[in-house]
ZAFI-689395 format. One record per residue (C-alpha): residue number from 1; x, z, y; residue in three letters. Coordinates in Angstrom, 3 decimals. Each point is the difference from the previous one (the first is absolute). Layout:
<atoms>
<atom k="NUM" east="X" up="Z" north="Y" r="ALA"/>
...
</atoms>
This chain:
<atoms>
<atom k="1" east="65.012" up="-15.090" north="77.694" r="MET"/>
<atom k="2" east="-1.322" up="2.459" north="2.375" r="PRO"/>
<atom k="3" east="-1.717" up="2.941" north="-1.811" r="VAL"/>
<atom k="4" east="-3.724" up="0.008" north="0.573" r="ASN"/>
<atom k="5" east="-0.488" up="3.564" north="1.321" r="LYS"/>
<atom k="6" east="-3.774" up="-0.270" north="0.177" r="GLU"/>
<atom k="7" east="-0.277" up="-0.553" north="-3.912" r="LEU"/>
<atom k="8" east="1.963" up="3.616" north="-0.411" r="TYR"/>
<atom k="9" east="-1.905" up="1.191" north="3.167" r="LEU"/>
<atom k="10" east="-3.129" up="-0.896" north="-1.992" r="GLU"/>
<atom k="11" east="1.049" up="2.066" north="-2.878" r="GLY"/>
<atom k="12" east="2.302" up="-1.020" north="-3.154" r="GLN"/>
<atom k="13" east="0.747" up="2.341" north="-2.991" r="VAL"/>
<atom k="14" east="3.493" up="-0.830" north="-1.241" r="LEU"/>
<atom k="15" east="1.523" up="0.892" north="-3.273" r="LEU"/>
<atom k="16" east="3.665" up="0.835" north="0.396" r="ILE"/>
<atom k="17" east="2.582" up="0.804" north="-2.983" r="ASP"/>
<atom k="18" east="2.136" up="2.790" north="1.908" r="LYS"/>
<atom k="19" east="3.548" up="0.020" north="0.057" r="ASN"/>
<atom k="20" east="2.309" up="2.880" north="-1.248" r="TYR"/>
<atom k="21" east="0.829" up="2.352" north="2.315" r="GLN"/>
<atom k="22" east="-2.209" up="-1.413" north="2.556" r="TRP"/>
<atom k="23" east="-2.588" up="2.368" north="1.677" r="THR"/>
<atom k="24" east="-3.670" up="-1.034" north="0.164" r="SER"/>
<atom k="25" east="0.141" up="0.133" north="3.654" r="PHE"/>
<atom k="26" east="3.371" up="-2.293" north="-0.068" r="ASP"/>
<atom k="27" east="-2.756" up="-2.734" north="-1.683" r="VAL"/>
<atom k="28" east="-2.785" up="0.701" north="2.498" r="VAL"/>
<atom k="29" east="3.088" up="-0.261" north="2.735" r="LYS"/>
<atom k="30" east="1.183" up="-3.523" north="-1.467" r="LYS"/>
<atom k="31" east="-3.788" up="-1.396" north="-0.117" r="ILE"/>
<atom k="32" east="-0.617" up="1.201" north="3.367" r="ARG"/>
<atom k="33" east="3.067" up="-1.684" north="1.367" r="GLY"/>
<atom k="34" east="-0.698" up="-3.321" north="-1.943" r="SER"/>
<atom k="35" east="-3.603" up="-0.415" north="0.801" r="ILE"/>
<atom k="36" east="0.299" up="1.257" north="3.562" r="GLY"/>
<atom k="37" east="-2.922" up="2.688" north="0.062" r="ILE"/>
<atom k="38" east="0.048" up="3.896" north="-0.146" r="LYS"/>
<atom k="39" east="-2.958" up="0.529" north="-1.851" r="LYS"/>
<atom k="40" east="1.571" up="0.302" north="-3.714" r="VAL"/>
<atom k="41" east="-0.365" up="2.775" north="-2.402" r="GLY"/>
<atom k="42" east="0.610" up="0.608" north="-3.709" r="HIS"/>
<atom k="43" east="-2.549" up="1.588" north="-2.562" r="ALA"/>
<atom k="44" east="1.971" up="2.385" north="-1.891" r="GLY"/>
<atom k="45" east="4.075" up="1.040" north="0.429" r="THR"/>
<atom k="46" east="2.678" up="-0.999" north="-2.397" r="LEU"/>
<atom k="47" east="2.865" up="2.345" north="0.026" r="ASP"/>
<atom k="48" east="3.360" up="-1.945" north="1.185" r="PRO"/>
<atom k="49" east="1.495" up="-0.023" north="-3.617" r="LEU"/>
<atom k="50" east="-2.998" up="-1.335" north="-1.327" r="ALA"/>
<atom k="51" east="-1.168" up="-3.898" north="-0.194" r="THR"/>
<atom k="52" east="-2.749" up="-1.600" north="-0.732" r="GLY"/>
<atom k="53" east="-3.608" up="-0.798" north="1.479" r="LEU"/>
<atom k="54" east="-0.518" up="0.975" north="3.873" r="LEU"/>
<atom k="55" east="-3.470" up="-1.221" north="1.476" r="ILE"/>
<atom k="56" east="0.233" up="-0.760" north="3.676" r="VAL"/>
<atom k="57" east="-2.954" up="-0.699" north="2.128" r="CYS"/>
<atom k="58" east="0.197" up="-1.622" north="3.404" r="THR"/>
<atom k="59" east="-2.669" up="-0.012" north="2.975" r="GLY"/>
<atom k="60" east="-3.555" up="0.735" north="-0.848" r="LYS"/>
<atom k="61" east="0.580" up="0.237" north="-3.995" r="LYS"/>
<atom k="62" east="2.118" up="3.670" north="1.111" r="THR"/>
<atom k="63" east="-3.440" up="1.286" north="0.207" r="LYS"/>
<atom k="64" east="-0.235" up="-0.213" north="-4.030" r="GLU"/>
<atom k="65" east="3.340" up="1.402" north="-0.773" r="ILE"/>
<atom k="66" east="-1.975" up="3.043" north="-1.337" r="HIS"/>
<atom k="67" east="-1.511" up="-2.043" north="-2.517" r="THR"/>
<atom k="68" east="3.236" up="-1.066" north="-1.610" r="PHE"/>
<atom k="69" east="1.543" up="3.441" north="0.370" r="GLN"/>
<atom k="70" east="-2.837" up="1.576" north="-2.093" r="ASP"/>
<atom k="71" east="0.764" up="-2.229" north="-2.837" r="LEU"/>
<atom k="72" east="1.866" up="1.157" north="-3.439" r="PRO"/>
<atom k="73" east="3.596" up="-1.144" north="0.086" r="LYS"/>
<atom k="74" east="2.191" up="-1.189" north="-3.082" r="SER"/>
<atom k="75" east="3.661" up="0.632" north="-0.389" r="TYR"/>
<atom k="76" east="2.999" up="-0.725" north="-2.038" r="GLU"/>
<atom k="77" east="3.168" up="1.955" north="0.027" r="GLY"/>
<atom k="78" east="2.420" up="2.170" north="-1.739" r="SER"/>
<atom k="79" east="0.874" up="3.742" north="-0.056" r="PHE"/>
<atom k="80" east="3.705" up="1.722" north="-0.492" r="TYR"/>
<atom k="81" east="-0.259" up="2.786" north="-2.297" r="LEU"/>
<atom k="82" east="2.380" up="3.004" north="-0.057" r="GLY"/>
<atom k="83" east="0.578" up="0.011" north="3.651" r="ALA"/>
<atom k="84" east="-1.525" up="1.577" north="3.578" r="ILE"/>
<atom k="85" east="0.095" up="-1.433" north="3.244" r="ARG"/>
<atom k="86" east="-1.627" up="1.760" north="2.909" r="PRO"/>
<atom k="87" east="-2.082" up="-3.181" north="1.157" r="SER"/>
<atom k="88" east="-0.820" up="-0.768" north="-3.937" r="HIS"/>
<atom k="89" east="1.369" up="-3.483" north="0.658" r="ASP"/>
<atom k="90" east="3.363" up="-1.478" north="1.085" r="LYS"/>
<atom k="91" east="-0.321" up="0.793" north="3.806" r="GLU"/>
<atom k="92" east="1.817" up="3.414" north="-0.748" r="THR"/>
<atom k="93" east="2.756" up="0.879" north="-2.223" r="GLU"/>
<atom k="94" east="0.264" up="1.635" north="-3.559" r="ILE"/>
<atom k="95" east="-0.278" up="3.883" north="0.344" r="THR"/>
<atom k="96" east="-0.294" up="0.710" north="-3.951" r="GLU"/>
<atom k="97" east="0.636" up="-1.340" north="-3.243" r="ARG"/>
<atom k="98" east="-1.665" up="0.982" north="-3.260" r="LYS"/>
<atom k="99" east="0.394" up="-1.021" north="-3.531" r="SER"/>
<atom k="100" east="-2.605" up="-2.492" north="-1.666" r="ILE"/>
<atom k="101" east="1.559" up="0.122" north="-3.447" r="SER"/>
<atom k="102" east="-3.213" up="1.742" north="-1.546" r="ASP"/>
<atom k="103" east="-2.461" up="-2.353" north="1.797" r="ILE"/>
<atom k="104" east="-1.871" up="-2.135" north="-2.499" r="THR"/>
<atom k="105" east="-2.259" up="-3.217" north="0.055" r="THR"/>
<atom k="106" east="-2.994" up="1.836" north="-1.255" r="GLU"/>
<atom k="107" east="0.569" up="2.955" north="2.801" r="GLN"/>
<atom k="108" east="-0.038" up="-2.647" north="2.991" r="LEU"/>
<atom k="109" east="-3.103" up="-2.074" north="-1.077" r="LEU"/>
<atom k="110" east="-1.565" up="3.525" north="-0.564" r="ILE"/>
<atom k="111" east="0.948" up="1.183" north="3.389" r="THR"/>
<atom k="112" east="-1.349" up="-3.254" north="1.866" r="ALA"/>
<atom k="113" east="-3.265" up="0.192" north="-1.677" r="ARG"/>
<atom k="114" east="-0.259" up="3.450" north="1.835" r="THR"/>
<atom k="115" east="0.192" up="-1.674" north="3.385" r="PHE"/>
<atom k="116" east="-3.017" up="-2.167" north="-0.296" r="GLU"/>
<atom k="117" east="-3.394" up="0.947" north="1.271" r="GLY"/>
<atom k="118" east="-0.684" up="2.185" north="3.203" r="GLU"/>
<atom k="119" east="2.923" up="1.982" north="0.811" r="ILE"/>
<atom k="120" east="1.268" up="2.271" north="2.834" r="MET"/>
<atom k="121" east="3.279" up="-1.248" north="1.848" r="GLN"/>
<atom k="122" east="2.406" up="1.502" north="2.453" r="ILE"/>
<atom k="123" east="1.320" up="-2.794" north="2.313" r="PRO"/>
<atom k="124" east="3.885" up="-0.268" north="0.207" r="PRO"/>
<atom k="125" east="1.699" up="1.968" north="2.573" r="SER"/>
<atom k="126" east="1.414" up="-2.962" north="1.264" r="TYR"/>
<atom k="127" east="-3.117" up="-1.728" north="0.878" r="SER"/>
<atom k="128" east="-1.402" up="-1.236" north="3.266" r="ALA"/>
<atom k="129" east="-3.028" up="2.540" north="-0.570" r="ILE"/>
<atom k="130" east="-0.373" up="2.029" north="3.542" r="LYS"/>
<atom k="131" east="0.034" up="3.886" north="0.260" r="LYS"/>
<atom k="132" east="-0.458" up="1.472" north="3.017" r="ASN"/>
<atom k="133" east="0.322" up="-3.054" north="1.945" r="GLY"/>
<atom k="134" east="3.572" up="-0.688" north="-1.830" r="LYS"/>
<atom k="135" east="0.428" up="-2.391" north="-3.118" r="ARG"/>
<atom k="136" east="1.198" up="1.918" north="-3.069" r="LEU"/>
<atom k="137" east="3.263" up="-2.400" north="-0.426" r="TYR"/>
<atom k="138" east="1.086" up="1.180" north="3.122" r="GLU"/>
<atom k="139" east="-0.328" up="3.572" north="-1.002" r="TYR"/>
<atom k="140" east="1.882" up="-0.790" north="-3.099" r="ALA"/>
<atom k="141" east="2.947" up="-1.661" north="1.766" r="ARG"/>
<atom k="142" east="0.466" up="2.951" north="2.073" r="GLU"/>
<atom k="143" east="0.108" up="2.144" north="-3.077" r="GLY"/>
<atom k="144" east="-3.054" up="1.599" north="0.464" r="GLU"/>
<atom k="145" east="-2.420" up="0.258" north="-3.130" r="LYS"/>
<atom k="146" east="-3.504" up="-0.361" north="0.953" r="VAL"/>
<atom k="147" east="-2.840" up="-0.850" north="-3.024" r="LYS"/>
<atom k="148" east="-2.902" up="-2.582" north="0.488" r="ALA"/>
<atom k="149" east="-3.449" up="0.936" north="-1.269" r="GLU"/>
<atom k="150" east="-0.769" up="-1.179" north="-3.511" r="PRO"/>
<atom k="151" east="-2.067" up="-2.966" north="-0.620" r="ARG"/>
<atom k="152" east="-2.557" up="-0.971" north="-2.218" r="ASN"/>
<atom k="153" east="0.667" up="-3.328" north="-0.947" r="LEU"/>
<atom k="154" east="-0.763" up="-2.563" north="-3.215" r="THR"/>
<atom k="155" east="2.613" up="-1.480" north="-2.271" r="VAL"/>
<atom k="156" east="-2.012" up="-2.837" north="-1.839" r="TYR"/>
<atom k="157" east="2.568" up="-0.648" north="-2.365" r="ASN"/>
<atom k="158" east="3.883" up="0.792" north="-0.296" r="PHE"/>
<atom k="159" east="1.771" up="-1.835" north="-2.617" r="ASN"/>
<atom k="160" east="3.634" up="0.156" north="-1.287" r="ILE"/>
<atom k="161" east="1.122" up="-3.535" north="-0.834" r="THR"/>
<atom k="162" east="3.615" up="0.293" north="-0.542" r="ASN"/>
<atom k="163" east="2.419" up="2.996" north="-0.899" r="ILE"/>
<atom k="164" east="4.051" up="-0.231" north="0.268" r="ASN"/>
<atom k="165" east="0.744" up="3.674" north="0.953" r="LEU"/>
<atom k="166" east="0.907" up="1.180" north="2.669" r="PRO"/>
<atom k="167" east="-2.305" up="-2.901" north="1.249" r="LEU"/>
<atom k="168" east="-3.887" up="-0.295" north="-0.952" r="ILE"/>
<atom k="169" east="-1.920" up="-2.910" north="1.111" r="ASP"/>
<atom k="170" east="-4.005" up="0.496" north="1.213" r="PHE"/>
<atom k="171" east="-3.181" up="-2.065" north="1.180" r="GLN"/>
<atom k="172" east="-2.243" up="2.097" north="2.264" r="LEU"/>
<atom k="173" east="-3.491" up="-0.320" north="1.352" r="LYS"/>
<atom k="174" east="-1.225" up="2.785" north="2.465" r="CYS"/>
<atom k="175" east="-2.161" up="0.933" north="3.030" r="SER"/>
<atom k="176" east="1.374" up="-0.253" north="3.492" r="LYS"/>
<atom k="177" east="1.938" up="2.885" north="1.357" r="GLY"/>
<atom k="178" east="1.862" up="0.069" north="-3.258" r="PHE"/>
<atom k="179" east="3.813" up="0.502" north="0.307" r="TYR"/>
<atom k="180" east="1.916" up="-1.443" north="-3.059" r="VAL"/>
<atom k="181" east="2.982" up="2.101" north="1.351" r="ARG"/>
<atom k="182" east="-1.918" up="3.219" north="-1.065" r="SER"/>
<atom k="183" east="-1.252" up="-1.170" north="-3.360" r="LEU"/>
<atom k="184" east="3.905" up="-0.719" north="-0.715" r="ALA"/>
<atom k="185" east="0.490" up="3.772" north="1.295" r="ARG"/>
<atom k="186" east="-2.593" up="1.198" north="-2.388" r="ASP"/>
<atom k="187" east="0.748" up="-1.577" north="-2.822" r="PHE"/>
<atom k="188" east="3.359" up="1.068" north="-0.053" r="GLY"/>
<atom k="189" east="-1.193" up="3.688" north="0.515" r="LYS"/>
<atom k="190" east="-2.459" up="-0.506" north="-3.053" r="VAL"/>
<atom k="191" east="3.053" up="-1.346" north="-2.118" r="LEU"/>
<atom k="192" east="2.195" up="2.856" north="1.327" r="GLY"/>
<atom k="193" east="2.844" up="-2.414" north="0.893" r="CYS"/>
<atom k="194" east="-0.828" up="-1.180" north="3.507" r="GLY"/>
<atom k="195" east="-0.449" up="-3.450" north="0.860" r="ALA"/>
<atom k="196" east="-0.232" up="-2.352" north="3.224" r="TYR"/>
<atom k="197" east="-1.428" up="-3.593" north="1.109" r="LEU"/>
<atom k="198" east="2.696" up="-2.360" north="-0.895" r="GLU"/>
<atom k="199" east="-2.065" up="-3.240" north="0.833" r="SER"/>
<atom k="200" east="-3.369" up="-0.910" north="1.082" r="LEU"/>
<atom k="201" east="-2.051" up="-3.036" north="0.724" r="ARG"/>
<atom k="202" east="-3.398" up="-0.379" north="0.968" r="ARG"/>
<atom k="203" east="-1.798" up="-2.798" north="-2.221" r="THR"/>
<atom k="204" east="-3.610" up="0.213" north="1.238" r="GLY"/>
<atom k="205" east="-2.495" up="1.473" north="2.693" r="ILE"/>
<atom k="206" east="-3.288" up="-0.228" north="-1.773" r="GLY"/>
<atom k="207" east="-0.479" up="-3.520" north="-1.271" r="ASP"/>
<atom k="208" east="2.758" up="-1.344" north="1.782" r="ILE"/>
<atom k="209" east="3.201" up="-0.477" north="-1.152" r="ASN"/>
<atom k="210" east="3.399" up="-0.210" north="1.077" r="VAL"/>
<atom k="211" east="0.504" up="-3.894" north="-1.518" r="GLU"/>
<atom k="212" east="-2.313" up="-0.846" north="2.826" r="GLN"/>
<atom k="213" east="2.358" up="1.285" north="2.890" r="ALA"/>
<atom k="214" east="2.987" up="-1.542" north="1.953" r="LEU"/>
<atom k="215" east="2.923" up="1.732" north="0.606" r="THR"/>
<atom k="216" east="0.543" up="0.423" north="3.924" r="ILE"/>
<atom k="217" east="2.680" up="-3.288" north="-0.115" r="THR"/>
<atom k="218" east="-2.528" up="-2.028" north="-1.897" r="GLU"/>
<atom k="219" east="-2.852" up="1.133" north="2.759" r="PHE"/>
<atom k="220" east="2.129" up="-0.900" north="2.687" r="VAL"/>
<atom k="221" east="1.429" up="-3.038" north="-1.323" r="ARG"/>
<atom k="222" east="-3.718" up="-1.012" north="-0.530" r="LYS"/>
<atom k="223" east="-0.804" up="0.392" north="3.921" r="LEU"/>
<atom k="224" east="2.832" up="-2.323" north="1.026" r="GLU"/>
<atom k="225" east="-1.412" up="-2.639" north="-2.017" r="LYS"/>
</atoms>
């Protein structure tokens, strides 16, 4: 059955469960090709190594993208303690290891509490933020260290849900513009052992839950019916 382009030009809000190692633009590109229109955009980037909820708007609904971008985001994932990576996730190799033998459950829970509320956060050097017309990850990959300006952000809640060192699992709700990789970095700094983001899944945007979303494969199959 041919795709109803007019429906998508008039505007649709699509809820996609992004695949691991796909960029947010990969999803947009796939949807553009599948529905045959160019006016498609996403409402908040997810890193390639993260999975979960990506809101994609088509046609006239692209004008509403900012309303979704401004909503709080919910995540679940895990940190790996005792190791440091320059990107603060698994994009880059481990450059340093530290002992975690003295880390206690109480220490982990107390440290998590210190990150709740209004915080100042420095975005990771491996990010798409631009400085002097160039993205920070471009500087980083060329071996040049360029620091982003700190941002005033909100952590509504940050809960440790499971401890199996060196891994700890967490749930997080935060404001827009928040980098969970930076949280991993800062969490490790406070503990003195270093940490990086082992895995991440975006479970919600505002009141929208990832359980309402389709994978890109499911979306394409639905179009073909």
